[in-house]
C-alpha positions as CSV (number, residue, x, y, z in Angstrom):
1,T,-10.3,-33.6,13.4
2,T,-7.2,-34.2,11.8
3,E,-9.4,-35.7,8.8
4,H,-11.0,-32.0,8.5
5,I,-7.4,-30.8,8.9
6,T,-5.9,-32.2,5.7
7,N,-8.8,-31.7,4.0
8,A,-8.5,-28.1,4.6
9,L,-4.8,-28.0,3.7
10,Q,-5.1,-30.0,0.3
11,D,-7.4,-27.5,-0.9
12,D,-5.9,-24.5,-2.8
13,R,-7.6,-21.9,-1.8
14,T,-6.7,-22.4,2.1
15,Y,-3.3,-20.7,3.5
16,L,-2.4,-21.6,6.8
17,Y,0.7,-20.4,8.1
18,V,1.7,-20.7,11.9
19,A,4.7,-20.4,14.1
20,K,6.4,-21.8,16.3
21,A,8.8,-22.0,19.6
22,D,10.4,-24.4,20.7
23,Q,9.0,-26.9,18.2
24,Q,5.6,-25.1,19.8
25,I,3.0,-23.9,17.6
26,V,2.4,-20.1,19.2
27,A,0.6,-18.8,16.1
28,Y,-1.3,-19.3,13.1
29,C,-3.7,-17.2,10.2
30,L,-5.8,-18.4,8.5
31,V,-6.6,-17.5,5.3
32,Y,-9.4,-18.3,2.6
33,K,-8.6,-17.4,-1.6
34,F,-11.8,-17.0,-3.7
35,P,-11.9,-15.3,-7.5
36,S,-12.9,-11.2,-7.6
37,I,-16.0,-10.6,-9.8
38,Y,-15.2,-7.2,-10.5
39,S,-11.3,-7.5,-11.4
40,T,-9.2,-11.3,-13.1
41,H,-7.4,-11.1,-9.7
42,N,-8.4,-12.9,-6.9
43,M,-9.6,-11.8,-3.5
44,A,-8.6,-13.4,0.3
45,Y,-10.5,-13.1,3.7
46,L,-8.0,-13.6,6.6
47,Y,-10.2,-15.9,8.8
48,D,-9.2,-16.3,11.7
49,I,-5.1,-15.2,13.5
50,E,-4.3,-15.9,17.3
51,V,-1.5,-15.9,19.3
52,L,-0.8,-17.6,22.5
53,K,-1.3,-14.6,25.4
54,E,2.1,-15.2,26.5
55,F,3.9,-14.9,23.0
56,R,1.7,-11.9,22.3
57,Q,3.4,-8.0,21.6
58,K,6.5,-9.6,19.9
59,G,6.1,-8.8,16.3
60,I,4.5,-12.6,15.8
61,G,1.4,-11.4,14.2
62,K,2.8,-8.7,12.3
63,E,5.7,-11.2,10.9
64,L,2.3,-14.0,9.9
65,I,0.3,-11.3,8.1
66,L,3.5,-9.9,6.3
67,K,4.5,-13.6,5.3
68,I,0.5,-14.6,4.5
69,K,0.6,-11.0,2.5
70,E,3.9,-12.0,0.5
71,Q,2.5,-15.6,-0.7
72,L,-0.7,-13.7,-1.5
73,T,0.6,-11.3,-4.4
74,K,2.4,-14.2,-5.2
75,D,-0.3,-15.7,-6.2
76,N,-2.3,-13.1,-7.8
77,V,-4.6,-12.0,-5.1
78,N,-4.2,-8.1,-4.8
79,E,-7.6,-7.7,-1.7
80,L,-6.4,-9.2,1.5
81,W,-9.9,-8.7,3.6
82,L,-10.7,-9.3,7.3
83,G,-13.5,-8.6,9.9
84,T,-12.9,-7.9,14.2
85,A,-14.9,-6.5,16.7
86,T,-14.7,-3.3,17.6
87,D,-13.7,-3.8,20.9
88,N,-10.1,-5.8,19.3
89,L,-8.3,-2.6,19.8
90,S,-5.2,-4.9,20.2
91,G,-6.3,-6.1,16.8
92,Q,-7.1,-3.2,15.3
93,A,-3.4,-2.0,16.1
94,L,-1.9,-4.2,13.8
95,F,-4.3,-4.6,11.2
96,S,-2.9,-0.8,10.5
97,K,0.7,-1.4,11.5
98,T,0.4,-4.0,8.6
99,G,-1.3,-1.9,6.5
100,A,-4.3,-2.5,6.3
101,E,-6.9,0.5,5.6
102,K,-10.0,0.5,7.9
103,S,-13.3,1.3,6.0
104,S,-15.7,3.6,7.9
105,E,-18.4,0.8,7.5
106,T,-19.1,-0.9,10.5
107,F,-21.1,-4.3,9.7
108,N,-23.9,-6.8,12.2
109,D,-22.9,-11.2,12.0
110,Y,-25.7,-12.9,10.8
111,T,-24.9,-16.9,10.8
112,Y,-26.9,-19.0,9.0
113,E,-27.7,-22.4,10.6
114,L,-27.5,-24.8,7.8
């Protein structure tokens, strides 16, 4: 809902960047910042990035990530973490191109319904 989005955007831990073409949102990147217990810096989690299919392979996702990284650095964040599906090869290529290092760990997703 609009109210939910408004509340999320009013939280200074939420970063939502969008890309527009002809006044239409064609991509977005959503990141959450949180304190680290390991250092005096903050960490951030890239929760979601999406580019409309017809706008992919045009550098939009790359630009969103670079802008997010720039802002997070200014905001005392020293690590941006994300996860992606093992078969998301285009996403993995994007993350590598923008400086992310792939860990050697394999994770499984678990969800608690609360």
